[in-house]
N, C-alpha and C positions, 0 to 999 in steps of 0.2 A: 218959304222959301229955304229955311233951315234943310228942308227935306232935300231939296234942289242943290245944295251947296253938299251938302251930303253922297250925293250919287252921282255928283260930277269931281268931287274928289276921289269916291270909289271905283269911276272911270279911270282917269287918270293913274291911280293904281293899278288897276289892271293893264292897262296900256303899257304901261314902265315893265310890268312882269311880263307880259306878251312879249315885248322888247328884248327882256333878258334870256327867256327861253327861245326865240329864235336866233339870237345870234351866239349863243350855246350852240343851238342844233348844228349852226352854219361852221361856226369853227371846229366842232366835233366832225362834221363832214370832209370840212378842208384839212382837218389834224389826220384822219384816219387815213386819205389819200396820199400827203405827202408821207406817211410810214409806210405806207405800201410801197410808195416809190420808194424810198430807203431799202427798204428790204428788198426790191426787185433790184436794185443798184448793187448790194452787198452779194446777193446773189449771181450776178452777172461776173463784178469784178473777181470771185472764185471761178465759176464754174465758164466762164467765155472768155478770163482772161488771163488769169495765176496758170489752172491748168493748161490750157493752150501753150504758154509762156515755158512752160517746164517741158510739153512734147518738144517744144523746138528747140530747147537745149541737147535733149537725150537724141532727138533727131541729126543734130549737128555732131557731137558724140559721137552716134555710129558710121556717121560717114568719116568721120577719120579715123576709125577702128577700120573699115574697108578700105582706106586708100593704106593704111600701114599693114594689112596682112598680104594685100596685092604684090606690095611693095619688097615685103619679106620673099614670098614666094618670087619675085624677079630676081632678087638676092642670090635664091637658090637655085635659080632656075629648074625648078620641078612644080608641078603643079600638086601638091598635097589633099588626099583627099579629104581630111579631117579639115585644114584650111579650106577647101571648098566649102564643106557642109557650114561653118562658121558664117561664110560669105553669102549664105543661103539665109541663116538665121537671124540676122543683121537684117538681112534687106527684109525680111517679114515682119521685123520689129517696127524698123522705116514705114512698112508699108500699115500696120495697124497705128502709129502713133499719126502719120498722117489721114487716117480715117477718121479719127477721135478728134482731130483739129478739123475735121470738116463739119462732122456733127452736132459742132459747138454754133452758135452765131456769130455769123461772119459778116462784116462791115463790107461797103465798097471795093477798099484798098484789099483787104484780106483774100478775095476770092480771087483776082488780076496776081497775087503775090503767090497764090496756091495752084496755079495755073502755070504760071512761068517755073515756079518747084518743080513740079510736075516734068514738064519738059528737059530742066535741067538734068534732072535725075536720071529721064530714058536715056538722055545721050550718056549720062555719064555710065549706066549699066552696059549699055553697046560698047561703050569703050573697053568697060571692065570683062566683058566676055569676049571682045577682040585680042584683048591682051593675054587671056588665059589662053586661048585656042594658038594663038603665037610661042606662047611658053610651052603647051603641049606638042607644038610641031617641032621644038626645038630651035623657033628663031627668037632666041632672045635679045637680040639686038633689036628686031622689028617692032618685040612686045615691050623693050625700053623705050622706044620714039612714041609708042602710043600712050603708053603713061605720061610721059614726060610733056606731052602735047594735048591729045585731044583729053585723057582722063582728068591732066591737073584742071586743064579750062573748064569742065563739066565740073569740075569738085569745089573751084573758087567763083563759079555760077549760082551753084547749089547754096553753096554759105552764103554767097550776095542776096539773094531771094530771103533765106533767114532772116539776115540780117535787119530786111526790111520790113518781115513781119513780128520782129522784135519791136521794131521802133512804132508801128503801127498800134501793136499790143499796150504799148507804153504808153503812146498819145490818147489812145481811146480811154484807158483807165484815168487818166489827167481828168476828162472830160468828164466820164462817171465819177470820179468823187468831188470836182465842183460841183455838177448837179447834185450829189446827196448833201456838200454842205449847204447849197441852196435851199434844199428842202428842210434842212434842220434847222437854217436859220427863219424860214417861214414861219412852221411849228413852234418855233420859240417866243414869236411875233405875236401869231393867234394867241397862244396860253396867255403871255401878258396881257393883251387887249382884251380878252377873256377875264380875266382878273380886275383889270381898271374898270371896262364898263360896270362890272358887278357891282364894285364899291360905288362908283358915281350913280347908278340907279338906284343904289341901298339908301345912301343918301337922300336922293329925291323921294324915295317913297316915304323915308322918317321924318322930312321936311314937312310933306303932305301930311301927313298923319297927325301932325304935330299941330299943323294950322288949323288942320280941323277941329282938333280938340279947343284951342284955342276960340274959335270961333264960336264955339258950344257952348263957352264960361258963361259968356253976358246974359243969353236968354235963360240959362238953369238959376241965376243969381235973382234975375227981374222973378221968376215962378217964386221965389223963397220969401223976396218982400212983398 
């Protein structure tokens, strides 16, 4: 009977230890997944949200510069070669920033907004080329009409789309932050559960060992008598 009880106690201890190992392994895997998810979220916020948001800001800034340069030429009623070269350089910068933006991870709304921006920006460039051609031809009044109507309208349309992109960036960023906070809370909960389970099972193992020793005392005393 003593050996049977001893084996039973050992089996219980072994089962409890197995439970500890299983729970530690499970929480370790889940914790690792949560950490990886948080790491991806941080990278996404930086690479796919913060940098593209900066790109949108610079595109907007360059659009304003293009408008200012063309307005300056209209005021002088002269197509300056240096100014035209500046317009081309700004156009190349906008194209490069737009290409960088497209190479990031895009949500559905961003894809549609970029397509709308390309359309508005294409309309703007067409109006700009028309205005430049009219200035060269000495038709300042006609060039001013193109500037005040077609070009300004295309400019406003482009800026409106850029505002939409900024709003999308903000909303998606907030969602990513919420997901990261959730993952962090889950990781903290798993860590606390791991500690609690380890303590509880440790107490149970101690009680089993102590009860086993107490059960053996009468038999030892009997042999001594």
